[in-house]
N, C-alpha and C positions, 0 to 999 in steps of 0.2 A: 532381756528381763532384768530388772533392777534388783540387786540384793544389797541390803543395808549392812554396812560395815558396823562393827561394835561401836557404840556411841562413845565409849570411853576413849576411842582413838579418833573418831570422826568429828566430834563436837567438843569444843572447848567452852565450858560453862563457868560462870561465876558461882562460887559456892553459895547455894541456897538463896540466890538472888531473885528479886521480884520486881516487875514493873506493872503498875496497876493502871487500868483504864477506867474511864467514867462508867458508872452503872454496872460494874463488874465485881466479882467476888473471887478470891483466890485463897486456897487453904493448902498447906504443905506439911506433911508429917514425915520425919526421917528417924530411923533407928539403925544402929550399927556404926560402921565407920566407912570413910571415903565415899559417902553419898553426895550427889550433886543434884540440885533441882533448880529450875529457872522458869519463870512465867512471864510472858509479855502479852498484854492485852491492849489493843489500840482501837479507839473509837468503837468499842464493842459493847454496846448497851445490852444489859441482861446476860452478859457472858459470864461464865463460871469455870474455874479450873481447880481441880482437886488432885493432888499427887500424894501418894502414900508409898513409902519405901521401908522395907525391913530387911536386914542382912548387911552385906558389905559390897562395896564396889559398884553401886547402882548409879545410873545416870537418868535423868528425866528432864525433858524440856517441853513446854507447851506454848504455842504462839497462836493467838486469835486476832484477826483483823477485820473490822467493819462488818460484823455479822451477829446474828443471834445464835450463839454457839455454846457448847458445853463440852469440856474435856475432863475426863476422869482417868487417871492412871494409877495403877497399883502394882507393886512388885514385891515378891517375897522370895527369899533365897539368897543367892550370891551372883555377882557379876551380871545382873540384869541391866538392860538398857531400854529406854523408851524415848519416843519422839512423836509429837502430834502437832499438826499445823492446820489451821483453817484460815483461809484468806477471805475472799469475797463471797462467803457462804451465806446461806439463808436457812434458818431452822436446822442447822447441822449439829451433830454431836459425835464425839469420838470417845469410846470407852475401851481401854486396854487393861488387861489383867495378865499377870504372869504367875509362875510358881515353879519351884525347882531350882535348877542351876543353869547359868549361861543362856538365859532367854534373851531374845532381841525382838523388839516390836517397833514398827514405823508406820505411821498413818498420815496422809496428807490429803486434804480436800481443797481444791483450788477455786475454780470459777463456776460453781454450780448452785443448785437449788435443792432444798429438801433432802440433803445428803446425810448419810449415816454410816459410820464405820465402827465395827465391834470386833475385838480380837480377844480371845481367851486362850491362854496357853498353860499347860501343866506338864511336868515331866523334866527332861534333861536336854539341853542343847537345842531348844526349839527356836525357830526364826520365822517371823511373820511380817509381811510388808503389804500395805494397801496404798495405792494411789487412786485418787478419783480426780481427774483433771477437769476438762471442759464438759461437764455432764449436767443433767437435769434429773432429779428424782432418783439418784443412784443409791444403792445400798451395797455394802461390802461386809460380809460376816465371815470370820475365820475362827474356828474352834479346834484346838489341837490337844491331844492327850497322849502320853507315852514318851518315847525317847527319840531324839534326833529328827523330829518332824520339821518340815519346811513348808511354807505356804506363801505364795505371792499372788496378789490380786492387783491388776492394773485396769482401770477404765479410763482410757486416755483419748485426748484429741477429738472432741465431739461426742455425740451420743445423746440419748434421751431415754428415760425410764429404764435405766440399766440396773442390773443386780448381779452380784456374784456371791456365791456361798460355798465355802470349803469346810468340810468337817472331816477330821482325821482322828482315828483311834488306833493305837497299836505302836509299832516300832518301825523306824526308818522310812516313814512315809514321805512323799513329796507331792505337792500339788501346785499348779500354776493356772491362772486364768487371765485372759487379756481381751479387751475390746479396743478397736481403733475407731474408725468413723462409723459408729454403730447407732442404730435406732431400735429401740425395743429389744435390745440384746439381753440375754439371760444365760448365765453359766452356773451350773451347780456341780460340785464334785464331792462325792461321798466315798470314803475309804475306810475299811475296817480290816484289821489283821496286821500284817507286817510286810515290809519291803514292797509296798504298793507304790506305783508311780502314775500320775495322771497329769495331763497337760491339755488345755483347751486353747482356742484361738478363734477369734472372729475378726476378719480383716476389714474390708471396706463395705460391709454388707448392710442390709436392712432387715429388721425383724428376725434375726438369727437367734437360735437357741441351742445351747450345748448342754447336755446332761451326761454325767459319768458316774456310775456307781460300781464300786469294786469291793468284794468281800473275799477273804481268804488269805492266801500267801503268795507272794511273788507276782502279783498281777501288775500289768502296765497298760496304759491306754494313752493314745495321742490323737487329737482331733484338730484339724484345721478346717476352716470354712472359707478361706481365701476371699476372692472377690465375689461374694454371694449376695443374693437378694432373696429374702424369705426362706433361708435355709434352716434346716433343723438337723441335729445329730444327737443320737442317744446311744450310749454304750452301757451295758450292764454285764458284769462278769462275776461269777460265783465259783469258788473252788480254788485251785492252785495253779500257778504257773501259766495263767491265761495271758494273752497278749492281743491287743487290738490296735489298729491304725485306720483312721478314716480321713479322707481328703476330699473335699468338694471344691474343685479348682476354680474355674472361671465362670461358673454357671449362674443360673437363676432358678428360683423356686425348687431347690433341691432338698431331698429328704434322705437321710440314712438312719436306719435303726439296726443295732447289732446287739445280740444277746448270746452269751456263752455260759454254759454251766458244765461242771466237771473239772477236769484238770488237764494241763498241757495243751489247751486249745490255742489256735493262732488264727488271726483273720486280718486281711488287708482289704481296703476298699477305696477305689478312686472314682471320681466323676470329673473327667477332664474336658474342659470347654463345653460344659453341659448346659442344657436348657430343660427345665421341667423333669429332671431326672429323679428316680426313686430307687432305693436299694434297701432291702430288708433281709437280714441274715439272722438265723437262729441255729445255734449249735448246742447239742447236749451229749455228753459222754466224755470219752478220753481221746487225746491225741488227734483231734480233728484239725483240718487245715483248709483254708479257703483263700483264694486270691480273686479279686475282681477289678475290672477296669472299664469305665464307660466313657465314651467320647461321642458327642453329637447332640441331638435334640430329642426331647420327650422320651428319654430312655427309661426303662424300668427293669429291675432285677430283684427277684425274691428267692431267697435260699433258706431251706430248713433242713438241717442235718442232725441225725441222732445216731449214736453208736460210738464206734471206736475206729480211729484211723481212716476216716473218710476224707477225701480230698476233692476240692473244686478249684480248678485253675481257669480263670477268665481274665488274664492280665497279659499285657505285652511287655512287662518289665520284670516280672517275678514269677518263679515256678518252673517246673520241669518242662511244661508244654505251654507255648505261647497262645494267648487267646484274647478275648475282650469284646466289648460292644462298641462299634463304630458306626457313624452315620446318624440316622434319625428314626425316632419312633420304634425302637427295638423293645421287645418284651421277652423276658426269660424267667421261667419258674423252675427251680431245681429242688427236689426233695430227696433226702437220703435217710435211710433207716437200716442200720446194720453195721458191718465191719469191713473195712478195707475197700469200700466202693470209691470209684473215681469218675469225675466228669470234667471234660475239657470242652469249653464253649467259646465259639467265635461267631459273632454276628457283624456283618459288614454290608452296608447298603442302607435300606430303609424298610420299615414296616414288617420286620420279621417277627415271628412268634415261635418260641420253643418252650415246651413243657417236658421236663425230664424227671422221671421217678425211678428210684432204685431202692429195692428191699433185698436184704440177704447179705452175702459175703463175696467180696472180690469181683463185683460187677464193674464193667468199664464202659464209658461212653466217650466218644470223640466226635463232636458235631461242628459243622461249619455251615454258615448261611451267608450267601452273597446276593448282590443285585437287590430285588425288591419283592415284598409280599409273599414270601415263602413261609410255610407252616410246618412244624415238626413236633410230633407227639409220640413219645416212647416211654415204655415202662419195662423195667427188669425186676424180676422176682425170682430169686434163686441164688446160684453160686457160679461165679466165673463166667457170666454171660458177657458178650462183647457186642457193642454197636459202633459202627463207623458210618457216619452219615455226612454227605456233602450235597448241599442244595445250592444250585445256581440258577439264574434265570428269573422268571416272574410267575407268581401265583401257583407254585408247586406245593403239593400237599403230601405229607407222609405220616402214617400211623403205624406203630409197631409195638409188639408185646412179646417178651421172652420170659418163659418160665421153665425152670429146670436147672440143668447144670451144663456149663460149657457150650452153650448155644451161641451162635454168632449171626449177626445181620450186617450186611454191607449194602449201603444205599448210595447211589449216585444219580442225582436228578439235575437236569439242565433243560433249558427250553422254556415252554409256556404251558401252564395248567395241567401238568402231569400229576397223577395220583398213585400212591403206593400204600397197600395195606398188607402188613406182614404179621402173622400170629404164630408164634412157637408155643404150643399149648402145654407140652410136658416133654419129659425125656432129657436126653443129653447128646451132645456132639452134633446137633443139627446145624446146617449152614444154609443161609439164604442170601443170594446176591441179586440185587435189582439195579439195573441201569436203564435210565429213561432219558431220551433226548427228543428234540423237536417239540411236539405239542399234543395235548389232550390224550395222552396215553394213560391206561389204567392197568395196574398189576395187583393181583391177589395171590398171596402165598400163605398156605397153612401147613404147619408141620407138627407132628407128634410122634414120639418114639425115640429111636437112637440112630445116629449116623446118617440121617437123610440130608440130601443136597439138592438145592433148587437154584437154577440160574435163569434170569429173565433179562433179555436185552431188547429194548424197544427204541428204535431210532427213526420211526416214521411219524404218522399223524393219525389220531383217533383209533388206536389199536388197543385191544384188551387181551390180557393173559391171565389165566387162572391155573394155579398149581396147588394140589392138595396131597400131602404125604402123611399117612398115618401108618406107622410100622417101623421097620428097621432097614437101614442101608439102601433106601430108595434114592434114585437120581432122576432129575427131570431138567431139561433145558428147553427154553422157549426163546426163539430169535425172531423178531419181527422188524422188517425194514420196509 
C-alpha cells in the first residue's frame, strides 16, 4: 500500500513556476510564507489547473498530459502538501481540498477514461492518497474529517467501471481500498466514531463488490476477496470494540454478508478453494464470537446470533474446537438467541444439511457430518442442554428437540438411511443416547420429567425402536441387532 511522503521532502519544486500548454488555463494564488506551486500542462487542450494556498510551508504540483482534464487544489493551514497528475486521461478531473494542520494529499490518474478523483480533508494530520492506473470509468472519492485520519485508494493494473469511496468522521480512523485486475469492482468504506480501521481488497476477480460500514468506537474490519469471480462482501458494524475479518480465497461466485450490533463482538469467516459459496452472519448483543471456514464447492452457511457470549466455531485454524465445511454442496443454518450458547460445526463430504437453533442460556451443540447426504435438525430451548451428534454414512436423518434444563442427547449414526427422532419436552436431567448402524433403522425417543435415561442401539437392518418416558428417574434400553 503506497503512502505519500510529505511533499516538502519528496518533491523539489521551482518557486511558483508554471509551464503552460496550448488551450489551457492555470491560476495560482499563494499567501503566507515558504509556499511552492508548479503547473505543467502538455498538449492538454481545454485543460485547467487552479491552485490556492494559505498558511505556511505548503507544496503543490499539478501535471496534465494529453487529456481533457481539470485540476483544482486548495490548502488552508500549515505544512500541507498536494500533488495531482493526469497523463493519458480523457474527461478526468482531480479536486483536492485540505484544512487544518499537516495534511497530505496525492492523486494520480494514468491510462484511463472518464476518471475522477476527489479528496476533501479537514482536521489535523490527515493523509489521503488516490491512484487510478490502467482503468476505465473509475472514480475515487475520499472525505475525511477529524484528527489523524488516513485513507488510501488504489485502483491498479487493469479494471473497468471501478469506483472507490471512503468517508471518515471522527478520530484516528484508517481506511484502505485496492483493486487489481478487476472488472466492475466497487469498494465503499464508511466509518463514524474514533479508532476505526477498515481495509478492503479485490485481487484478480471479476465483478467483485466490497462494502464496509462501521459506527461507534474501536471497530476494525478487514476483507479480502483473493482470486474471486463475481464475489461480494458486505460488513456492517455498530457499537463498540467490534471486529470482523472476511476472506474469500480461491473461489468463484462467492458471497459473504456480516452484520454486528452491540459491543465486543468478533467474527472471522473464510471460504477456501470455494465455488458458489455463501455465508451470512448476523450478531446482535454483547461479547459474541464466531469462526467459520468453508472449503469445497457450492457451500452455504447462514448464522444469526442474538444475546451475550454466544459462540460458533466452524474453523480448522481458530477457536477452542476445530470445525469447518469441507467437500461439496454443504448447507448449515445456525440461529442463537440468549446467553452463553455454543455451537461447534463440522461438515465433511458432500450434500450435508444442518439446521441448529438455540434459545436460552448455556446450551451446547457439537455436531459432525461426514460422507454424503446426511441431514441434521436440532433445537435447544432452555438452559444447559447438550447435543453431541455424529453422522457418517449416507442419507441418514436426525431430528431433535431439547426443552428444559440440563438435558442431553447423544447421537451416533452410520450406515445408510437411518432415522432418529428425539424429543425432550420438559424437565431436567434427561438423557437420550441413540446409536444406529447398518441401514433403514428408525428410533423414536420422547422424554419429559426429571432424570430419565433412554438408550437405543440398532446395528441391523430395517429395525424400529420407540421409547416414551414421562415422569422421573425412568430407564429404558433397547438393543437391536
